[in-house]
Every structure is written in structure tokens, then in C-alpha cells.
C-alpha positions in Angstrom: -0.4 -50.4 47.6 -3.8 -48.7 47.3 -2.4 -45.5 48.8 0.5 -45.6 46.3 -1.9 -46.0 43.4 -4.0 -43.1 44.5 -0.9 -40.9 44.8 0.2 -41.9 41.3 -3.3 -41.3 39.9 -3.4 -37.8 41.5 0.0 -36.9 40.1 -1.1 -37.9 36.6 -4.2 -35.7 36.9 -2.1 -32.8 38.0 0.4 -33.3 35.2 -2.4 -33.4 32.7 -3.9 -30.2 34.0 -0.5 -28.5 33.8 0.0 -29.6 30.3 -3.4 -28.2 29.4 -2.6 -24.8 31.0 0.7 -24.6 29.2 -0.9 -24.9 25.8 -0.1 -28.6 25.2 0.0 -28.9 21.4 0.3 -25.2 20.8 -3.4 -24.3 20.8 -4.5 -20.7 20.2 -1.9 -19.3 22.6 0.9 -19.9 20.1 -1.0 -19.5 16.9 0.6 -17.2 14.4 -1.5 -14.2 13.4 -3.1 -14.6 10.0 -2.2 -12.3 7.1 0.6 -9.9 6.5 1.7 -6.9 8.5 1.9 -3.4 7.0 5.7 -3.8 6.7 5.3 -7.0 4.7 2.8 -6.1 2.0 3.8 -5.3 -1.6 7.5 -5.3 -1.0 7.3 -3.2 2.2 6.1 0.1 0.7 4.1 0.8 3.9 6.8 -0.1 6.4 7.3 3.5 7.6 5.1 4.8 10.4 3.0 7.3 8.4 2.1 4.8 5.6 1.5 1.9 8.1 -0.9 4.1 10.1 -2.7 5.2 6.9 -3.0 1.6 5.7 -4.5 0.4 9.0 -6.9 3.3 9.1 -8.1 2.8 5.4 -8.7 -0.9 5.7 -9.6 -1.0 9.4 -7.2 -3.9 10.1 -3.8 -4.7 11.5 -3.2 -7.6 9.2 -3.8 -7.8 5.4 -4.3 -10.3 2.6 -2.8 -9.8 -0.9 -5.2 -9.3 -3.7 -3.5 -9.9 -7.1 -0.5 -7.7 -6.5 2.1 -7.8 -9.4 4.9 -5.5 -8.3 7.6 -7.2 -10.4 5.4 -7.1 -13.5 4.6 -3.4 -12.9 8.3 -2.5 -12.6 9.3 -4.5 -15.7 6.6 -2.7 -17.6 7.9 0.7 -16.6 11.5 -0.3 -17.5 10.2 -1.3 -21.0 8.2 1.9 -21.3 11.3 3.9 -20.5 13.3 2.1 -23.2 10.5 2.5 -25.8 10.9 5.5 -28.2 7.3 6.6 -28.0 6.7 6.4 -24.3 5.9 10.1 -24.0 3.3 10.0 -26.8 1.1 7.1 -25.7 -0.5 5.8 -22.5 0.5 2.1 -21.8 -1.9 0.1 -19.7 -1.2 0.4 -16.0 -0.3 -2.7 -13.9 -1.6 -3.5 -10.4 1.3 -2.8 -8.2 -0.5 -3.6 -5.0 -3.9 -5.0 -4.0 -4.9 -5.6 -0.4 -7.9 -6.7 1.7 -8.2 -7.1 5.5 -7.0 -10.5 6.6 -10.2 -11.1 8.5 -12.4 -10.5 5.4 -15.0 -7.9 4.7 -15.9 -5.6 1.9 -13.0 -3.1 2.1 -10.2 -3.2 -0.4 -7.4 -1.1 -1.7 -5.7 -1.1 -5.1 -2.6 0.7 -6.4 -1.6 0.8 -10.1 1.4 2.3 -11.7 2.1 3.1 -15.4 3.8 5.5 -17.7 1.8 8.5 -19.0 2.2 11.4 -21.3 3.1 14.9 -20.2 0.7 16.9 -18.0 -0.9 18.8 -16.6 -3.1 16.0 -15.2 -5.6 17.9 -13.0 -8.1 19.7 -15.2 -10.5 22.5 -14.1 -13.4 20.2 -14.0 -11.8 18.2 -11.2 -10.0 20.9 -9.3 -12.9 21.7 -7.0 -13.6 18.1 -6.2 -10.1 17.0 -5.0 -7.3 18.1 -2.7 -3.9 18.8 -4.1 -0.6 17.9 -2.3 3.0 18.9 -2.7 4.8 15.8 -4.1 6.3 14.9 -7.5 4.9 16.7 -10.5 1.3 16.6 -9.3 -0.5 14.9 -6.5 -4.2 15.0 -5.8 -7.0 12.9 -4.4 -10.7 12.6 -3.6 -11.9 10.3 -0.8 -11.9 7.3 -3.1 -9.3 7.9 -5.8 -5.9 9.5 -5.8 -3.0 10.2 -8.1 0.7 10.9 -7.8 2.7 11.8 -10.9 6.5 12.0 -10.8 9.3 12.3 -13.4 11.7 9.4 -13.6 15.0 10.1 -15.2 16.9 6.8 -15.9 20.3 6.2 -17.3 20.9 5.8 -21.0 19.7 4.1 -23.2 16.4 4.6 -21.4 14.9 8.1 -21.2 12.8 10.2 -18.9 9.2 9.1 -18.3 6.4 10.3 -16.2 5.0 7.6 -13.8 1.4 7.7 -12.6 0.6 6.1 -9.2 -3.1 5.7 -8.9 -4.9 4.5 -5.7 -8.4 3.3 -5.2 -9.7 3.2 -1.6 -12.8 1.5 -0.1 -16.2 2.8 -1.2 -18.7 4.5 1.0 -16.3 7.2 2.5 -17.8 10.7 2.7 -16.4 12.9 -0.1 -15.7 15.6 2.4 -13.3 13.5 4.5 -10.0 15.3 4.4 -8.5 12.6 6.7 -9.3 9.8 4.1 -7.8 11.9 1.3 -4.6 12.4 3.3 -4.4 8.7 4.0 -4.8 7.8 0.4 -2.2 10.3 -0.8 0.2 9.1 1.9 -0.1 5.5 0.6 0.1 6.5 -3.1 3.1 8.6 -2.3 4.8 5.8 -0.4 4.2 3.4 -3.3 5.5 6.0 -5.7 8.7 6.5 -3.6 9.3 2.7 -3.6 8.7 2.4 -7.3 11.1 5.3 -7.9 13.7 3.7 -5.7 13.4 0.3 -7.5 13.7 1.9 -10.9 16.6 4.1 -9.8 14.9 7.3 -10.8 16.7 10.6 -10.2 15.2 13.9 -9.0 11.7 12.5 -8.6 10.6 15.4 -6.3 8.5 13.0 -4.1 7.7 14.1 -0.6 8.9 12.1 2.4 6.2 10.9 4.9 2.8 12.7 4.6 2.6 15.2 1.6 1.4 18.7 2.5 -1.9 19.9 1.0 -1.8 23.1 -1.1 -4.0 25.1 -3.4 -5.0 23.4 -6.7 -2.9 24.7 -9.6 -6.1 25.6 -11.5 -7.7 27.5 -8.6 
């Protein structure tokens, strides 16, 4: 009987060890990653490869946490602006379309706002030497911390054509001479602008696909 008890005891120990190796109650081996993927944030504007790569490089993370994004409110505001008779003559308050932080925390953050604006040009001579211009929409330009994409949105009647500004703020502390960071920001702003244009049903927006190409500033 003692030999039988020893064998039963040994079998129980082995079973317990196997259960521990297989994860038991799930453990860290089956834990879902925290935060959102690039394809999931803010309606999926960064789901395409160029925008996803830019987002990961800007925030230094593979997963992200939402920070007061209001895409539905932003789109509703643009619809209202397109229906308002004076949309071309005043500047409504922009709405935060997307706000993001790395899921693991830290000081880095990203903010994208959209809003209707008056007619351009939008890049004045005092800024021309401090930013890089890109071929997309009506105008697109950025520094290493702040970028803008402007595009014309022609909607069906009774709404009328408006100009939509997509503004992006990147993390602080990036060297102003970083062309790589400028291209990342304009790629993300352009991707958000394309998504907004698609949601609104804009026609002939002139927005570039993928990564916009840099070109000489219109005032240079």
C-alpha cells in the first residue's frame, strides 16, 4: 500500500508541474497586450503601412492609449460648418480628432485636430524658411513639432465647399532639423485628412496617397 501511495503522490506532483508549465490559469503567457494597435486607433486612420510605421516611430511604441479623441464630434462639426452660410468667412474652433499616448506611459503624445478654415494661402513668408512643404491637398507643410494639411471638400447640396485644416502636434524635444520627423508627421496628418475626407464624402480633395512628396515652398 505504501508503494501505491508513493506512486500516486509522485503522479500528483508531476501533474502539478505540467499544469504550471502550461500556464495554469492563463498567466502572462496568454495575457492580451495592453493598449490599441495602430490599425485600431481613431477609427483606423493609421492602418496602412506608411502611417502605422510613422505612428510607431513618432511615439516610440507598438501599442497606444487614446487621449480624449472625439472623431465623431469633429466630423459632425465639419458637416455643420459645410451647411453654414458663412463657413468661408470665419474660423470655427477645431475639434480634437485624435489624441494618442504610448500604452506603456511616458511623456510622448500626439494630437490631431480638424476644422473648417477660410481661404488660403496658409503658409506665409515668415514661416516658409522654417518648414518643409509637401505635395498634398491645397497646401501641406510641417516643422518637427507641428504640421498642417489643407484640402478642399466639395459636398453635395445643400452643403457647399469648405476648406478643412488637419493640424498635428508631435512630441516635444525633436531637433528642428529632423526631416525624418517632419515626414512622419505629415504622413500621419495626411492619413487623418484622407480618412476625414472619406467620412465626409468629399470630392476632388487632391490628397496624396501614402507618404506625401516634399517640394519647394510656394513662397520661396
